[in-house]
Every structure is written in structure tokens, then in C-alpha cells.
N, C-alpha and C positions, 0 to 999 in steps of 0.2 A: 774203588780199588778191587783187585782180584779177591782179597780176603773177605770182602763183604758179600760175595755172591755165593749162592748154593753150590755152584760148580767148584768154587774154591774150597768149600768145606769138604766136599767129596775128595778133592785132590789131597787136602791135608791128611785126611783119614787114611787114604791109600798110601801116602808118603810115610806115615807113622808105621803102618804095618810092614811096609817095605824095609824100613830101617831095623825093625825088630826081627826080621827074617832074612838071614844072609843069603839064602837061596834065591831070594827075590831081588837082590841088588843088581839088577840088570836093566839098563836103559831100554833094551829091546823088549823086555817083558812089559814094562810100563807103556811103551808105545803100542804094543799089541792090544792093550786094553783101551787105549785112547784113540787109536787111529785104525779101526778095522776096515774102513772103506778104502783107505790108501793101500793097506796091505793086500786086500783082495785084488786090487787092480794091478799093482806093480809087482807084487810078490815080496816076501820078507827080505830077500837079499837086496833087491833094487831099492827098497825103502831104506835099509840100513846104510847103503851107499849115499843115498840122498841126504840122510840126516847126519852122517859122519862129518861132513864138511861144514855143517851149520854151527856157528859160534854160539847160538842161542840155547843149545842143549848140552849139558854136561852129563856124560854117561854114568857118573857116580852120584852126583847130587843135582838132579834136574830141579829147576824152579817150577812148581806146579802151575803158576800163572802163565809161564811161557809155554808149557805143554798145552794148556787149554787154548791159548791164543793161536798156537800152531794148528791145533786140531780144528779150530773154527775156520782158520784160513783154508786148510785142506778140504774141509767139508764144503765151504763155499765154492772152492774151485771144482770139487767133484760135482756139485749141483750145476755149476755153470757149464760143464762139459758132458752132462748126461746125454745130450743129443749129439751123437757122433756123426760127423759128416762123412758119408761113405763114398761120395763121388770123387773121382780123381785120386789124389794121393793122401787125403786127410782121414783115412779110416781109423787111425789110432788117436784117442783123445789126449790132450795135453794136460797132465795133472800137476805141473809145476806151479807151486804157489808163487805169487809175485815177489814175496820176500826172500825167495831162495833162487836167485838167478844163476844160471850157469852150472848148476850141480849135475844136471842131466841134459842130454840133447832134447831139443823140441821135436817130438815125434811127428808133429803136424807137417813138417817140412821135409820129411824123409821120402824120397821118391819110391813109389811102388808101381808094379804093373797092375792095371785094373783087372778085376775079375773078368774072365772070358764070358762074353754074352752067350745066350743060347744059340746053338748052331741052327741057322735057318737055311735049310737046303731048298733049292729051287723046286724040286718035285714034291716037297712036303709043304709048300706054301700055296695059299690061294692066289690065283691070278685072274684078273678080269679079262685079260687079253692074252692070246697064245703067242707070246713073244718074250724075249729076254732083254732086259734093260740094265746097263751098267753106266754109272756116272764116274768120270775119271778126273782126279785132282792131283796136283803135285805141290809139294811144300818144301822150299829151300833146297831143292836138289842142287848139288855142287856148290852150295853157298853156306854150308853149316857154320863156317868160321865167322860169318857176318852176323854177329849176335844182335846188334841194334836193328838191323834190317829184318832179321827173323822175328824179333819181338814185335816190331811194328806190323809185320804181316800177320802175326798171330792175333793182334788186336783186331785187324780187319776180318780175319778168319772167324773169330768168335762173335763178331758183330754182324756180318752179312752172310757168310758162307754156311757155317754149321746150323744157325737157326733156321735158315730157309729150307734146308733139307730135313731137319727135325719136324718141321711144320707141314711137310707135303701132305696133301689130302690123300694121295695114293703113295703108299710106302713099298710098292712092289718093284724094287730096284736094288742093286748092289752098288754101294759107293766105295770105290777103291782109291785110297789116299796113299800116294807114294812119297816118302819122306827121306831126306838124306840120312844115312845111317849114323853119321857123326854129329847129329843134332845134339846140342848141349842137354844135359840131364834136366835142367830146370825148364827149358823150352819143351822138351819131350814130355815132361810131366804135365805141363799146362795144355799141350796139344791133346794128349790122351784124355785129360779131364774134360776137355771141351766136347769130345764125342762119346764119353762114357755113358752107357745105358742104351746106346743104339745097337740094334741087333742086325742091321743091314749095312754095316760099314766094315771095311777091311783096311787096317793101317799097316803098310808094308815098309820096312826099312830098306830102301832101295833107291839107287840113282838110275835105275833102268828106265827104258823108254816105255811109254804107254801106247805106242803106235803099232804094236804087234797085231792087234785085232783079237777079239775074244775067241774066235774060232781057230786061230793059228795054233796047231798042236805043238809047234816048235818055239812059239813065243811065250811071253809071260813066265819065263823061267825064274824070274825073281820071286814068283809066288809058288810055282809048282815043282821046282827042282827038289830032288829027294832029300837034301839036307836042310830044307826049310823047317823052321820050328815055330810053333804057336806061342805067342806072347813071350818071346825071348827077350831077355834084358841085354843081350849081346849088342854092343854098339860099335863094333869094329868096322873100319872102312872096308868096303867090298863084301861084307857079310850080308846075308839075307835072313830076315826073320819077320814074322808077323807080330807086330807089337800089340795089335788088338784085332779081334775077330777070329775067323776060322778058315783054314785052308780048305776044309771040306766044303764050305759054302761056295768058295770060288770054283772048285772043281765041279760042283753040281751045276753051276751056271754055265761053265764051259761045256759040259756035256749036253745040257739042254740047248745050247746055241747051235749045235751041229744040225739040228732038224727044225729050227724055228727062226723066225725073223729076229734080227738083232738090232737094238738101238744102243749106240755108244755116244754118250753125251759128255762134252767138255765143260768143266767148271773150274775156273781159276780160284785159288784159295782166298782171294780178296774180293770176289764177286758173289752174288746170290741170285736165286731164282724165285719167281713167284710161287706161292705155295700151291698153286693149281697147275704148275708147269708139267709135272710128270703125268698127271691125268690127262691134260690137254694134248700133250705130245703122243702118248700111247693111244689115245682114242683116235687121233688123226692118222697116225701111222697104220693102225689096225684097219681103218676104213679104206686107206689107200692101197695097201698091199693085199689084204685078204678080201678080194673082190673078184667079180667076173669082168673080164676085159670087154672092150667094145666089140670084139669079134665073137663073144660068147664062149670063149675057151678059157680054161683054167689050168693051172699046174698044181698037182697035189703034192703036199709035203708028206714026210714020213709020219707026221702026227695027224694027218687027215685034213689039215687046213688047206684052203684053196688060195692060190696066188695068181695074180694077173701076170701072164708070161711076158708082157711088155715092160714090166717094171722090175728091174734087177736091184737097183740101189738109187738112193737120192740123199741129198744133204738138206737138213732142216736148219734154217736160220731164224734167229729172233729178230723181229722188227721193232715193235714198241718196247722201249726200255728206259730206265732212269739212270742218270749218272750222279754219283755223289762226289762233289769236289771238296778237297781239303780246305780250299779257300773260297770265299764268296767274292767273285770278281767285281761286283758293283759296290762293295763296301768302300766308303771313303776313309782316309786316314783322319787323324785328329786335325790335321792341317787342311782345311777346306779350300785353300788357295790353289791346290793342285788336284789332279785327277788320279793320283796314285792309288792303286788297288791295295786294300788292306790285307794283312795276314791274320787279322783278328776277327773271328766269328765263332762262337762256342760250338756250333753244331755243323759247320760246313754249309754247303749249298746243294740243292737238288735241281736237276734239269731234265726235262722230258726230251726224248730223242726218238726219231723214227725216220724211215725211208733213207737211211744212209747208203752210200755206194759200196759198203763192205758188209760182210757177215761178221757181227761182233762175236767174241769168243764165248761169253756165257750162254749156255744152252745150245751151242753149235753141235749138231748131232749127225752122225753117220748112220743111216738105216739101210739094211740090206736083207733080202730074202735068203733062205737056205741055199747052200752050195754056190754062193757068190763070192769070188775072191775079194778080199778086202784090201784097200789101200788108203793110207792116210795122207797122201801127198797133197790132196786138196785141203784137208783139215789143217795141215801144217802151215800152208800159205792162205790163211783164212781171208785175207784182204783181196785175194785174187779170184775167189770163187765166183763172184757175180760177173766178172769179166771173162772167165774161162768157160764156165758151164752155162748151158741154156736154162732158162727158168721153166720149171714144171708148171703145167696148167692144173688148176684145182678142179676143172670141169673135164671129166674123162671123155665125154662124148665130143667135145669141141676141141680137144687137144690134138689138132691135126699136126702141129709141128713136132710133137714128141711122141705121141701114141702111135701114129702111123709110120714113124721112122724108127724101126726096130734098133738100128745101130745107135742112134742118138739116145733112145730110151735106155738101152742096156748099158750105155757108157755113162749114164747118170745125168741128173739135173738137180737143180736146187729149188726149194720153195720155203715160204715162211711158215712158222708155226702159227696157226690161227687161233686166237683166243675165242672160246665159245662161252657165251654168257650163262648157258645152262650147266656148265661144269661147276661143281661145288668149289667155292673158294675163289673163283674168278671174279674180278670186279674191275670197274673202270673208275677213273678219277672224276669226281663230280665237277660240274661246270668245267668241262674239258679244258685242260691247260693248253690244248691245241685247238684253235678256233674251228677247224674244219674236220677234225678227226675225233672219233670216240676212242680216247686214249686208254688202252688196256695193257700196261707193261707186263712183260714176262721175265724180265731180268733187271738186276741193278749192278752197275759197274762202279767200283771205287777208283777214283782218279786221284792218286796221291803220289808223292815222291818215291814211294815203294814200287811204282809201276816201271818195269824194266824199260819199256819202250817210250815212256813219258808222253804217249800220244793223248791229245786232248786234255792234258793236265793243265789246269789253270795255275799260273805262277804269279808271283808278286812282281811289282815293278811295272814300268811302262806307263803310258798315258792313253787316255781315250780322247782323241782329238777330233773325230768326225761325228756328225749328227747320226750317221748310220750306225756307227759303233755304239753311241750312247743309246740309241733306240733298241739295239740288240740287248744291251745290258738291262734296260728297263723291262724288256719282255722276259729275260731270264729271272729277274727278281720277282715278277708277277707269277711265273711258273713256280718258283721256289716257295713263295707264300702259300700257293694253293696245294702244293705237294705236301708241305709240312702240316697244313691245316687238315688235309684229308688223312694224315697219319699213315702214309703209304708204307713206311718202314715196318709197321706192325700189321696192318690189315692186308697188305699184299705180299710182303716179303718175310713175315714171321719174326722180325726183329723188334727193336724199340728205340725210341729217341734217347733215352737215358744212356744206353750202352753206346750209342753213336757219340754222344757228348763226351763220355768217359774215354772212348778210344781216341778221339781227336785231342783231348787234353793230354793224354799220356804220350801221344806221338809228338805233340807240339813241344812238350818238355824236353824231348830228346831229338829234336828235329835235326840239329847239326850233325849229331852222330849218325842218324839215319841216312842223311844225304851223303855223308862221307862213305858209309857202307855201300850205298846204292852206286856211287861212282866206282868203287872198287869191284863191285859185282858186275859191272858192264862187261860184256863179251865173255863171261864165263860160259862153260859148256852148257848148251841147252837154253841159253838166254840171248836176248837180242843184243845187237852190237851196232849202234848208230851214233855218228858224231853229233847229231842234233840232240840226242838224249844226254850225252856227256856235257854238251854246251848248256843245256837247260839246268842240269844239276849243278854245274859250276857256277852259274849265275845265282842260283839259290844260296850257295855258300857265301857269295860276295855281298849279299844283301843283309 
């Protein structure tokens, strides 16, 4: 019992002194002696509010054993929260003891704007190549009210997109993330927490287009307009604010872009890049643009760099990449009498892809030398690039079709980003998952019901009736086994399997709500609008 402990003796002695001295008949005075840690943290006023509602303490005649028990509880709680998590929104420790629920708000779940990262101006940073590189991502633009869809996309964002950029071996780029201004406070909080600590990211509350081009002095008004504010908590529709990062950083990049080669890379919020992508792309672009042409002539930029006069701009596409499917299409259901594909696999499935007839969106890059007008019409219709533009030759001397034809060269061409094994962080999958190709993926695409176009998304249902289809599924399963075995999520893309499993489980739990939101989000401004996508989503709801 409390009376048998040394602490109880001290309490009884203090209680006796308190009764003999009317000036000390204050519960607050007693608490000051017993609970110094709590008072220092919350302040005497907050602590009194906390204790006033507690039925276990009587301000006139407190039970010493109850005071000691409460002190021990608070001390344990204080020790438990000594390590304050400062990333995201949990900068304030929670000091509420479990025995006193509801007396004060839980500070851990109160949204806050992250501390502004150090301003990284372009001209004050080290650059291995004389170029300006920005990576462009959008999140839930014009779809802020679709909370389940937004939450699912955030799961993919934190699983694939953000980790892959954090882990880049070359951090000499600016990542611009445009987000719907009306994003819910909870989702905004989690989004900012995901990028907290990065000093080369700019999160902008805007539904504006990212197709203006970095050099366009009249574009990017959602970042550069005079009333823009740093780290504003304003969440009003149509307003513009920088939720994270520095406007000065963007302006320094925009200024540097006027006299340098520019790389503008697309990255959807549910996709990721190989950790060597930025270094690989910048090295290749620098070698392509900053060179002497086959005629021996050069064009000097204002910074002294030499440019091949026959190369004005080009588009870089990713060839080798990996797709992550929400479902594993070869998985059988519990009923082995049919060939229905299963919805159940804890980590989804991975598949190697290459030599497609389109340029995939992750890593798609517009590259141009100074004083070159920029247009994003080809980037907007990424599936038409290969059928519209000629392919650039990687051999300058033998590029007769493009290099000797000034009109064709100056109107642009496309080429693949070529992985170089000497680039730090670049790696290929052991025992190649493709029998005739040294597979070195530079991007990973998440194919889930959150994908607006639903292209290449494996869905449930249907049967595998032909030997050809069964053989294809068998090859996919073999690829999947090798890709997971080689841990490509971590070694190549900077993520980890545990996060993938968690993301899939969370999405599976709310799958019906996600699909319903995805249907509602079809044809909203800036998003695809295809009947086949609506049909695929409707079938998912029916199953």
C-alpha cells in the first residue's frame, strides 16, 4: 500500500505541514512540489486546467497516494516523450497521461507548417554540369475533394516518388510539386511531412499548369506573382502560396535558365526514378549539347559554354523500367478449378518493361539550349512522341538523318536516357529478367486503380484460356521473383519492401472508396477522360 512506501511517508509529512499552515492549503502549491516536470513543460496555467477536471484530486484534501501515483504517471509519460519527433507536424510532445483522456487536445495531431529549409540558390550551389534541372510533379490538382483517392495517391507518393528523389546520387535539381490549394489539412500535413528536410523541393499550392517552361518570364505566375507568400497556411481556392521551400530558390533557377541548357523532367506523384537517374541524364545531356558539332563549329552561350548549333532541343525518354501492379495477375484464387486472377498478394507484383512504342511519363524530359523557345505540346501527348518526332542518333558523326538536316535537328528529336554502368548508383538486375537484354531500369511506374488512364493496370476477373496467355503469365511470375529477390525497390529506387506492403494493405482496406473516387475524378480538369477507364473502374466495383 502507499502508506508503507518511503514516498508515502514524505507525502504524509508534507500533508501535515500543509494542514498546520493555512497559507499552504492550495492544491496548486502541492502540485508544484510534486510535478515540476509537467509544470515546466505545459506551464502552471495549462497544468491547472489539466488537473481541474480530474476526479482523482481534491483541491482541499488531496490523497497523497493519488498525488504520488499521478506524479509517477506523468514522469513516465515525460520520459516516454523525451524524444520529440520534429519531422512533419509532431514537433510538440504529448504529455497527456493515459489516465486523463480528453482534458487537453493531443498536440501531436495539430497541423503545423514545417520549418523553412535553407534557401538553396542556383548560383550558390555546386553544379557538376553547366545546366539547370527541374523536376515537375503535380498532386491532386482539381481533385481535392476526393479524399480517398488523394490518400491512396499519397501512399504511393511516400512509397515510390519521394524516396527515389531523396536518394538521388546527384541532388543538383529543383523539385517543384504543385498541389491543389484545397487539399484537406490532414493530407496536406502528411504530404509536407513526407518532403520535410529536403532543401531542393518547392511545394506550391496551385492548380496552375506546369507547361509554361522555366524560361517563360510570363509563366509560372503561381510561383512568382507578387502576392506569393512563403510557407503560407492559406488554403483558399485560387490562392497561391508556397507551402514548403523558397520563392527565392525558384527565381534563382529561372534566372540561371536564361543563359544555360535547361532540363525539365516529368515525374508523376505515384511513380519513382532510379537513384542514378539525375546523374545519368545530366551527364548524357551535357555530353550531347556541350560539344563541338560535326562541322567543327560551336555556339557560345553567355556563360562561356559551347553548344552544338545543330542541336536546339530534344526529348529524353526512359526505356528500361519496372511496373508495380496492385494485383499479381498469375495468382490463383482458393478455387483451383478456374483460372480467375486473385486480388490477394501482400506486396503486389513487379514486371520488367522495355522497348515500348511510347515514351512513358516518369523521367520524360524536355532538354533545350539557351534562347530556344519551349513548347510542351509533345510532352503533353507523350504517347505520340515516337510516332511524331524522328529518333536522335547517339553517334554524332553518323547521324546523317538528323545532324545534316538543320531543319529536322532544330525542330527536335527524341532519344533514350542511356544507363551508364560507371555512374554511381546505377545497377542492373542480376541474371537478367530479360533473356537478351542487360536490364538497367531507370523508372518505376505504379499501376493501380488510382491511375487516371488505367493503362496497363492489371484488374481482377477474367480467365486465362490460351497457352500463349498462360506462358506470358509464367514469364511475368519469373520476372517478379527475380525483381523481388534482387530488392530493386531499395537498391535501384531508394524505397523498401516493407513500405510497399504497408501501402498496398492500406489501399486494399479502402479499395471500394478509392475506386468510387477514381470514377468521380474521371474527366476532371487536367485529367484523362476515356470510356475504357470508366468501364475498367466500374467492373472493379462490381467484383
